[in-house]
Residue frames as qw, qx, qy, qz and C-alpha x, y, z in Angstrom:
[[0.446, 0.654, 0.360, 0.494, -7.15, -1.02, -6.90],
 [0.320, -0.034, -0.135, 0.937, -5.60, 2.41, -6.79],
 [0.127, 0.715, 0.425, -0.540, -7.82, 5.31, -5.80],
 [0.511, 0.752, 0.323, 0.264, -8.84, 7.21, -8.93],
 [0.544, 0.079, -0.026, 0.835, -6.02, 9.57, -9.85],
 [0.115, -0.915, -0.274, -0.271, -6.52, 12.98, -8.29],
 [0.080, 0.797, -0.345, 0.489, -4.74, 15.62, -6.24],
 [0.674, -0.575, 0.364, -0.288, -4.92, 13.65, -3.01],
 [0.976, 0.005, 0.176, 0.125, -3.61, 10.42, -4.49],
 [0.582, 0.662, -0.193, 0.430, -0.81, 12.36, -6.18],
 [0.241, -0.774, 0.403, -0.426, 0.12, 13.67, -2.75],
 [0.865, -0.338, 0.345, -0.133, 0.10, 10.17, -1.28],
 [0.904, 0.348, 0.028, 0.249, 2.12, 8.84, -4.21],
 [0.317, 0.772, -0.289, 0.469, 4.61, 11.67, -3.79],
 [0.498, -0.690, 0.384, -0.360, 4.82, 11.17, -0.03],
 [0.782, -0.293, 0.541, -0.100, 5.37, 7.42, -0.16],
 [0.236, 0.478, -0.725, -0.436, 6.40, 6.66, -3.77],
 [0.203, 0.074, 0.969, -0.119, 3.73, 3.99, -3.69],
 [0.273, -0.298, -0.675, -0.618, 0.35, 2.95, -5.04],
 [0.351, -0.083, 0.479, -0.800, -2.48, 4.20, -2.81],
 [0.060, -0.272, -0.955, -0.106, -5.33, 1.76, -2.23],
 [0.338, -0.426, -0.293, -0.787, -8.90, 2.99, -2.59],
 [0.783, -0.525, -0.051, -0.330, -9.93, 0.74, 0.30],
 [0.064, -0.630, 0.740, -0.226, -7.09, -0.11, 2.74],
 [0.945, -0.032, -0.240, -0.217, -6.58, -3.86, 3.06],
 [0.578, -0.626, 0.524, -0.028, -4.56, -6.06, 5.38],
 [0.935, 0.206, 0.265, 0.111, -3.94, -8.60, 2.58],
 [0.527, 0.774, -0.184, 0.300, -1.37, -6.26, 1.02],
 [0.651, -0.687, 0.292, 0.139, 1.87, -7.32, 2.74],
 [0.080, 0.689, -0.669, -0.268, 5.48, -7.80, 1.59],
 [0.153, -0.188, 0.951, 0.190, 5.92, -10.88, -0.66],
 [0.588, 0.484, 0.528, -0.376, 2.32, -10.78, -1.88],
 [0.277, -0.019, 0.694, 0.664, 2.24, -11.66, -5.58],
 [0.416, 0.587, 0.262, -0.643, -0.02, -9.67, -7.89],
 [0.458, 0.331, 0.660, 0.495, -1.24, -10.34, -11.38],
 [0.070, 0.607, 0.082, -0.787, -1.53, -6.99, -13.16],
 [0.354, 0.414, 0.695, 0.469, -3.69, -6.57, -16.25],
 [0.071, 0.729, 0.326, 0.598, -4.34, -3.10, -17.65],
 [0.100, 0.436, -0.402, 0.799, -2.78, -1.64, -14.51],
 [0.708, -0.440, 0.023, -0.552, -5.33, -3.41, -12.29],
 [0.101, 0.397, -0.877, 0.250, -3.76, -5.62, -9.61],
 [0.858, -0.241, -0.242, -0.384, -5.26, -8.94, -8.55],
 [0.339, -0.582, 0.698, -0.242, -3.73, -10.53, -5.42],
 [0.760, 0.186, -0.588, -0.207, -2.75, -14.15, -6.04],
 [0.888, -0.438, -0.129, 0.053, -1.10, -15.17, -2.78],
 [0.422, -0.787, 0.398, 0.207, 2.28, -15.22, -1.10],
 [0.361, 0.673, -0.593, -0.253, 5.31, -15.83, -3.33],
 [0.183, -0.314, 0.929, -0.078, 6.12, -19.21, -1.78],
 [0.646, 0.282, 0.594, -0.388, 2.63, -20.44, -2.70],
 [0.680, 0.668, -0.085, -0.292, 3.45, -20.12, -6.41],
 [0.073, 0.661, -0.743, -0.078, 6.82, -21.88, -6.14],
 [0.877, 0.093, -0.442, -0.164, 7.30, -25.52, -7.12],
 [0.726, -0.053, -0.562, 0.393, 8.33, -27.61, -4.12],
 [0.504, -0.727, -0.306, 0.352, 9.57, -26.06, -0.90],
 [0.278, 0.804, -0.074, 0.521, 10.81, -22.49, -0.78],
 [0.763, -0.451, -0.282, 0.367, 13.55, -22.35, 1.85],
 [0.428, 0.283, -0.049, 0.857, 14.89, -18.83, 1.34],
 [0.263, -0.743, -0.499, 0.360, 14.20, -16.31, 4.06],
 [0.222, 0.537, 0.103, 0.807, 13.79, -12.60, 3.42],
 [0.249, -0.368, -0.563, 0.697, 13.81, -10.53, 6.56],
 [0.046, -0.736, -0.442, -0.511, 10.85, -8.18, 6.70],
 [0.318, -0.118, -0.410, 0.847, 11.57, -5.09, 8.73],
 [0.127, -0.830, -0.515, -0.172, 9.11, -2.66, 10.26],
 [0.380, -0.075, -0.184, 0.904, 9.99, 0.95, 10.89],
 [0.057, 0.773, 0.451, -0.442, 8.13, 4.07, 11.89],
 [0.359, 0.472, 0.347, 0.727, 7.56, 6.73, 9.25],
 [0.250, -0.597, -0.449, 0.615, 7.53, 9.59, 11.72],
 [0.103, -0.201, 0.212, 0.951, 7.90, 12.32, 9.10],
 [0.252, -0.255, -0.631, -0.688, 4.45, 11.48, 7.68],
 [0.303, -0.508, -0.774, 0.227, 2.58, 10.91, 10.93],
 [0.102, -0.720, -0.392, 0.563, 0.27, 13.87, 11.48],
 [0.121, -0.238, 0.378, 0.886, 1.18, 15.54, 8.18],
 [0.485, 0.566, 0.471, -0.472, -1.94, 16.93, 6.54],
 [0.451, 0.325, 0.616, 0.558, -2.72, 16.62, 2.87],
 [0.081, 0.009, -0.151, -0.985, -3.90, 19.63, 0.93],
 [0.485, 0.319, 0.506, -0.637, -7.61, 20.32, 1.00],
 [0.000, -0.100, -0.822, -0.561, -9.79, 18.60, -1.59],
 [0.475, -0.175, -0.158, -0.848, -13.42, 19.24, -2.45],
 [0.589, -0.166, 0.581, -0.537, -16.08, 17.45, -0.44],
 [0.891, 0.277, -0.083, -0.349, -17.24, 15.15, -3.27],
 [0.648, 0.458, -0.586, 0.164, -13.76, 13.72, -3.78],
 [0.036, -0.446, 0.703, -0.553, -12.84, 13.79, -0.10],
 [0.703, -0.118, 0.418, -0.564, -16.00, 12.02, 1.06],
 [0.895, 0.304, -0.259, -0.199, -15.57, 9.38, -1.65],
 [0.484, 0.438, -0.676, 0.342, -12.05, 8.62, -0.40],
 [0.327, -0.334, 0.599, -0.650, -13.22, 8.78, 3.21],
 [0.870, 0.011, 0.039, -0.491, -15.89, 6.23, 2.31],
 [0.786, 0.322, -0.525, 0.062, -13.21, 3.75, 1.24],
 [0.169, 0.374, -0.708, 0.575, -11.40, 4.14, 4.55],
 [0.562, -0.195, 0.394, -0.701, -14.62, 3.84, 6.55],
 [0.912, 0.122, -0.229, -0.317, -15.58, 0.64, 4.71],
 [0.601, 0.349, -0.658, 0.291, -12.16, -0.79, 5.54],
 [0.082, -0.282, 0.647, -0.703, -12.85, -0.02, 9.19],
 [0.096, -0.247, -0.962, 0.061, -16.14, -1.92, 9.00],
 [0.174, 0.538, 0.497, -0.658, -18.79, 0.81, 8.94],
 [0.396, 0.657, 0.578, 0.278, -21.20, 2.33, 6.43],
 [0.337, -0.030, 0.038, 0.940, -19.83, 5.67, 5.12],
 [0.134, -0.549, -0.461, -0.684, -23.23, 7.11, 4.17],
 [0.534, -0.711, -0.456, 0.043, -24.28, 7.13, 7.82],
 [0.548, -0.438, -0.097, 0.706, -21.15, 9.02, 8.85],
 [0.262, 0.253, 0.337, 0.868, -21.43, 11.46, 5.96],
 [0.223, -0.787, -0.519, -0.249, -24.68, 12.74, 7.45],
 [0.503, -0.742, -0.169, 0.409, -22.63, 14.40, 10.18],
 [0.417, -0.307, 0.312, 0.796, -20.52, 16.08, 7.50],
 [0.394, 0.655, 0.615, 0.193, -23.31, 17.42, 5.30],
 [0.053, 0.980, 0.072, -0.180, -22.14, 21.05, 5.52],
 [0.596, -0.437, 0.419, 0.528, -18.61, 20.18, 4.43],
 [0.538, 0.817, -0.052, -0.200, -17.26, 21.92, 1.32],
 [0.566, 0.594, -0.543, 0.178, -13.64, 20.75, 1.58],
 [0.819, -0.544, 0.175, -0.060, -11.54, 18.52, 3.82],
 [0.370, 0.647, -0.660, 0.090, -8.05, 17.20, 4.32],
 [0.953, -0.201, -0.225, -0.024, -6.58, 14.00, 5.71],
 [0.030, 0.703, -0.666, 0.249, -3.74, 13.06, 8.01],
 [0.890, -0.059, -0.452, -0.038, -2.44, 9.70, 9.22],
 [0.400, -0.716, 0.490, -0.295, -1.05, 8.62, 12.60],
 [0.725, -0.303, 0.618, -0.031, 1.09, 5.66, 13.66],
 [0.729, 0.616, -0.215, -0.206, 2.43, 5.32, 10.12],
 [0.620, -0.444, 0.622, 0.176, 4.76, 2.36, 9.61],
 [0.574, 0.586, -0.467, -0.330, 6.63, 0.89, 6.67],
 [0.815, -0.196, 0.546, -0.002, 7.08, -2.88, 6.25],
 [0.566, 0.723, -0.335, -0.211, 9.59, -3.97, 3.65],
 [0.874, -0.212, 0.329, 0.289, 12.22, -6.44, 2.53],
 [0.156, -0.633, 0.466, 0.599, 15.35, -5.91, 0.48],
 [0.795, 0.552, 0.068, -0.241, 14.62, -6.26, -3.26],
 [0.271, 0.717, -0.641, -0.042, 18.36, -6.59, -3.83],
 [0.347, -0.285, 0.872, -0.195, 18.44, -9.71, -1.68],
 [0.764, 0.355, 0.432, -0.321, 15.44, -11.09, -3.58],
 [0.600, 0.720, -0.292, -0.190, 17.31, -10.53, -6.84],
 [0.009, -0.578, 0.812, -0.079, 20.31, -12.37, -5.41],
 [0.588, -0.024, 0.757, -0.283, 18.13, -15.33, -4.39],
 [0.765, 0.535, 0.214, -0.287, 16.47, -15.54, -7.81],
 [0.438, 0.760, -0.466, -0.117, 19.80, -15.29, -9.62],
 [0.028, 0.532, -0.832, 0.156, 21.68, -17.87, -7.55],
 [0.415, -0.007, 0.854, -0.314, 19.03, -20.51, -6.93],
 [0.141, -0.149, -0.831, -0.516, 16.77, -22.75, -8.99],
 [0.280, 0.320, 0.564, -0.708, 13.46, -21.17, -8.10],
 [0.077, -0.139, -0.772, -0.616, 10.68, -22.43, -10.38],
 [0.535, -0.031, 0.101, -0.839, 6.99, -21.69, -10.63],
 [0.462, 0.079, 0.858, -0.212, 4.56, -24.51, -9.95],
 [0.158, 0.059, -0.661, -0.731, 3.28, -25.59, -13.43],
 [0.183, -0.408, -0.891, -0.071, 0.19, -27.15, -11.84],
 [0.008, -0.526, -0.424, 0.737, -0.95, -23.83, -10.47],
 [0.395, 0.687, 0.579, 0.191, -3.68, -22.48, -12.74],
 [0.007, 0.974, 0.033, -0.223, -2.57, -18.89, -12.23],
 [0.399, -0.545, 0.560, 0.480, 1.03, -19.71, -13.11],
 [0.498, 0.252, 0.740, 0.375, -0.10, -21.49, -16.26],
 [0.256, 0.876, 0.409, 0.012, -2.25, -18.53, -17.27],
 [0.145, -0.912, 0.186, 0.334, 0.54, -15.99, -16.72],
 [0.477, -0.319, 0.663, 0.481, 3.06, -18.06, -18.68],
 [0.407, 0.411, 0.724, 0.375, 0.65, -18.18, -21.64],
 [0.099, 0.908, 0.384, 0.134, -0.88, -14.70, -21.41],
 [0.559, 0.058, -0.066, 0.825, 1.82, -12.13, -22.04],
 [0.111, -0.709, -0.204, -0.666, -0.66, -9.32, -21.42],
 [0.689, -0.700, -0.183, -0.032, -0.34, -10.09, -17.73],
 [0.253, 0.637, -0.537, 0.491, 2.43, -8.76, -15.55],
 [0.785, -0.412, -0.438, 0.148, 3.53, -10.52, -12.41],
 [0.068, 0.709, -0.315, 0.627, 4.62, -8.34, -9.52],
 [0.647, -0.318, -0.601, 0.345, 5.76, -8.86, -5.97],
 [0.271, -0.915, -0.093, -0.285, 4.94, -6.40, -3.20],
 [0.630, 0.234, -0.415, 0.613, 8.14, -5.12, -1.60],
 [0.089, 0.039, -0.411, 0.907, 6.96, -2.25, 0.62],
 [0.238, -0.680, -0.636, -0.278, 3.72, -1.46, 2.37],
 [0.011, -0.276, 0.295, -0.915, 2.70, 1.67, 4.24],
 [0.409, -0.486, -0.771, -0.044, 0.34, 0.94, 7.12],
 [0.111, -0.269, 0.321, -0.901, -1.60, 2.95, 9.65],
 [0.203, -0.423, -0.875, 0.119, -4.27, 2.20, 12.21],
 [0.080, -0.724, -0.436, 0.529, -5.44, 5.79, 12.53],
 [0.274, 0.315, 0.357, 0.836, -6.47, 8.65, 10.27],
 [0.002, -0.591, -0.434, 0.680, -8.06, 12.04, 10.82],
 [0.257, 0.580, 0.485, 0.601, -10.11, 14.45, 8.72],
 [0.077, -0.432, -0.258, 0.861, -10.53, 18.19, 9.11],
 [0.248, 0.619, 0.681, 0.302, -13.57, 19.78, 7.48],
 [0.127, -0.293, -0.007, 0.948, -14.18, 23.32, 6.21],
 [0.414, 0.710, 0.474, -0.315, -16.92, 25.48, 4.68],
 [0.619, 0.668, 0.268, 0.314, -16.84, 27.30, 1.32],
 [0.065, 0.948, -0.188, 0.249, -14.75, 30.11, 2.89],
 [0.641, 0.288, -0.600, 0.382, -12.25, 27.66, 4.40],
 [0.360, -0.520, 0.424, -0.649, -13.56, 28.26, 7.90],
 [0.020, 0.082, -0.969, 0.234, -13.75, 25.38, 10.36],
 [0.644, -0.259, -0.346, -0.631, -17.06, 23.50, 10.50],
 [0.430, -0.328, 0.699, -0.468, -18.19, 21.83, 13.69],
 [0.406, 0.045, -0.875, -0.261, -18.67, 18.09, 13.19],
 [0.717, -0.336, 0.046, -0.610, -21.85, 16.64, 14.68],
 [0.126, 0.351, -0.908, 0.189, -20.05, 13.98, 16.75],
 [0.524, 0.006, 0.657, -0.542, -23.21, 12.72, 18.56],
 [0.796, 0.384, -0.098, -0.459, -24.72, 11.61, 15.24],
 [0.546, 0.462, -0.699, 0.004, -21.66, 9.48, 14.54],
 [0.103, -0.272, 0.837, -0.464, -21.49, 8.16, 18.10],
 [0.686, 0.109, 0.402, -0.596, -25.17, 7.16, 18.04],
 [0.793, 0.420, -0.319, -0.304, -24.70, 5.31, 14.77],
 [0.425, 0.443, -0.769, 0.179, -21.58, 3.48, 15.93],
 [0.396, -0.291, 0.656, -0.573, -23.14, 2.57, 19.29],
 [0.848, 0.141, 0.255, -0.443, -25.41, 0.08, 17.52],
 [0.766, 0.510, -0.387, -0.059, -22.59, -1.65, 15.65],
 [0.868, -0.387, 0.215, 0.224, -20.10, -4.32, 16.57],
 [0.519, 0.815, -0.173, 0.193, -17.08, -2.41, 15.31],
 [0.846, -0.216, -0.081, 0.480, -13.36, -2.52, 15.88],
 [0.405, 0.344, -0.029, 0.847, -12.48, 1.16, 15.84],
 [0.251, -0.671, -0.459, 0.526, -12.83, 4.23, 18.01],
 [0.258, 0.742, 0.226, 0.576, -13.52, 7.86, 17.21],
 [0.451, -0.552, -0.274, 0.646, -12.13, 10.92, 18.93],
 [0.261, 0.816, 0.231, 0.461, -12.30, 14.66, 18.39],
 [0.538, -0.348, -0.231, 0.732, -9.71, 17.10, 19.71],
 [0.016, 0.187, -0.111, -0.976, -10.99, 20.05, 17.66],
 [0.532, 0.411, 0.403, -0.621, -14.48, 21.03, 16.60],
 [0.651, 0.587, -0.212, -0.431, -13.72, 20.41, 12.91],
 [0.281, 0.472, -0.834, -0.048, -11.62, 17.28, 13.31],
 [0.902, -0.201, 0.200, -0.326, -12.49, 13.64, 13.83],
 [0.078, 0.550, -0.831, -0.032, -10.01, 10.82, 14.30],
 [0.947, 0.001, -0.103, -0.304, -10.69, 7.16, 13.50],
 [0.051, -0.585, 0.799, -0.127, -8.47, 4.54, 15.19],
 [0.924, 0.022, -0.285, -0.255, -8.48, 0.78, 14.64],
 [0.767, -0.539, 0.347, 0.028, -6.78, -1.85, 16.80],
 [0.753, -0.055, 0.497, 0.427, -4.91, -3.43, 13.90],
 [0.027, 0.595, -0.306, -0.743, -3.17, -1.48, 11.11],
 [0.737, 0.529, 0.421, -0.019, -4.26, -1.64, 7.48],
 [0.477, -0.104, 0.434, 0.757, -2.18, -1.14, 4.35],
 [0.331, 0.818, 0.315, -0.349, -3.15, 1.99, 2.44],
 [0.423, 0.816, -0.336, -0.205, -0.24, 2.18, 0.00],
 [0.869, -0.192, 0.410, 0.200, 2.22, -0.32, -1.48],
 [0.232, 0.724, -0.531, -0.375, 5.20, -0.60, -3.81],
 [0.905, 0.052, 0.423, 0.002, 5.95, -3.55, -6.05],
 [0.035, 0.599, -0.634, -0.487, 8.44, -4.71, -8.66],
 [0.845, 0.316, -0.198, -0.382, 7.93, -6.96, -11.64],
 [0.459, -0.369, 0.802, 0.098, 9.15, -10.55, -11.65],
 [0.582, 0.409, -0.482, -0.512, 9.32, -12.78, -14.70],
 [0.782, -0.087, 0.611, -0.088, 8.67, -16.47, -15.40],
 [0.157, 0.480, -0.673, -0.541, 10.57, -17.88, -18.38],
 [0.733, 0.143, -0.442, -0.497, 9.38, -20.70, -20.65],
 [0.543, 0.079, -0.814, 0.191, 10.86, -23.27, -18.23],
 [0.582, -0.680, -0.423, -0.142, 9.07, -21.79, -15.27],
 [0.603, -0.157, -0.322, 0.713, 12.12, -20.19, -13.64],
 [0.140, -0.949, -0.260, 0.106, 11.52, -16.97, -11.73],
 [0.576, 0.088, 0.002, 0.812, 13.79, -14.04, -12.42],
 [0.066, -0.675, -0.235, 0.696, 13.90, -10.34, -11.75],
 [0.495, 0.792, 0.312, 0.175, 12.95, -7.89, -14.46],
 [0.494, 0.643, -0.083, 0.579, 15.03, -4.87, -15.52],
 [0.369, -0.886, 0.067, -0.273, 15.04, -3.34, -12.06],
 [0.836, -0.467, 0.164, 0.235, 17.80, -5.61, -10.74],
 [0.736, 0.352, 0.116, 0.566, 20.18, -4.76, -13.60],
 [0.052, 0.889, 0.004, 0.455, 20.19, -1.15, -12.42],
 [0.485, -0.792, 0.311, -0.200, 21.92, -2.07, -9.16],
 [0.976, -0.025, 0.048, 0.211, 24.12, -5.01, -10.16],
 [0.560, 0.629, -0.164, 0.513, 26.84, -2.63, -11.28],
 [0.357, -0.847, 0.212, -0.332, 27.31, -1.49, -7.69],
 [0.221, -0.564, 0.781, -0.150, 29.38, -4.57, -6.88],
 [0.327, 0.108, -0.925, -0.163, 29.60, -8.32, -7.01],
 [0.719, -0.363, -0.229, -0.547, 26.41, -10.08, -5.98],
 [0.827, -0.126, -0.510, 0.199, 28.57, -12.50, -4.02],
 [0.438, 0.003, -0.420, 0.795, 29.96, -9.77, -1.78],
 [0.277, -0.658, -0.278, -0.643, 26.76, -7.99, -0.84],
 [0.225, -0.017, -0.674, 0.704, 26.88, -6.65, 2.69],
 [0.092, -0.667, -0.701, 0.237, 24.00, -5.72, 4.93],
 [0.085, -0.616, -0.050, 0.782, 24.94, -2.07, 4.52],
 [0.012, 0.131, -0.628, -0.767, 24.84, -2.37, 0.70],
 [0.075, -0.445, -0.872, -0.187, 21.46, -4.06, 0.84],
 [0.102, -0.732, -0.499, 0.453, 20.00, -1.31, 3.02],
 [0.085, -0.517, 0.204, 0.827, 21.63, 1.43, 0.93],
 [0.036, 0.019, -0.735, -0.677, 20.54, 0.03, -2.43],
 [0.057, -0.546, -0.836, -0.005, 17.06, -0.80, -1.22],
 [0.054, -0.714, -0.302, 0.629, 16.64, 2.81, -0.13],
 [0.000, -0.393, 0.437, 0.809, 17.92, 4.14, -3.46],
 [0.066, 0.188, 0.903, 0.381, 15.79, 1.65, -5.36],
 [0.075, -0.677, -0.729, -0.073, 12.51, 2.97, -4.01],
 [0.184, -0.770, -0.259, 0.554, 13.09, 6.36, -2.42],
 [0.045, -0.564, 0.351, 0.746, 14.87, 7.69, -5.51],
 [0.751, 0.501, 0.257, -0.344, 12.81, 5.62, -7.98],
 [0.038, 0.625, -0.669, -0.400, 15.91, 4.34, -9.78],
 [0.250, -0.041, 0.958, 0.132, 14.42, 0.94, -10.42],
 [0.418, -0.013, -0.397, -0.817, 11.17, 2.15, -11.93],
 [0.193, 0.144, 0.912, -0.333, 8.90, 0.24, -9.55],
 [0.058, -0.446, -0.757, -0.474, 5.49, -0.51, -10.94],
 [0.168, 0.216, 0.355, -0.894, 3.14, 2.38, -10.25],
 [0.121, 0.377, 0.894, 0.208, -0.33, 1.15, -11.00]]
């Protein structure tokens, strides 16, 4: 579920043109299918798991660094909001946020930054080509497929992009925006008694950095896909916005990369923002 709308999530949405997750999750990966009701996403499984028979169409998933966002700090937010969001991240890392918040009890405001930011994605244009040119049907025996075909209040979406990171930092301040020293020993003593998979580090008195071995998804983009009365998958309106660029039969790798970038970076396809 998206973090409650606020200044920080607006910054993340603006930075990545994506839906921030309240608690980062590894399950959010390209080709994950979501059922969306009242803007609340429910992961269903990978796309091929909803397809009738074998799905033999490969979509290359590329991974690239997002260097321009690594280390970039968000604006400061008040401690109540910031600690609530921090709590979601800490839970994802496998610890209890209330114990860590004790070391931050003098905090009046804080900001966030992310390190080792990566983007994993596939070309939505190529997906549209596959759906248009092949007989790809939903499995009618799948209870979720049956429900979606009957319940038009549900939207079906496929995750196209994810933003991942295995490391984030917070900087904390007092009511006058002065640095506050974080009580690192309190956090270290708490973590020493846990079987955890992340490390902490502090390079400044008011900063603490949390690093996990494996990256987690903290923001994602998705587009809607449709299932007609016969069970055939198709793209929604987003694909019509780029078909005019040329024949689908003459799509080159360069066109795919160019249109995929336009599709999401310039928001021309109106991806679902939940």
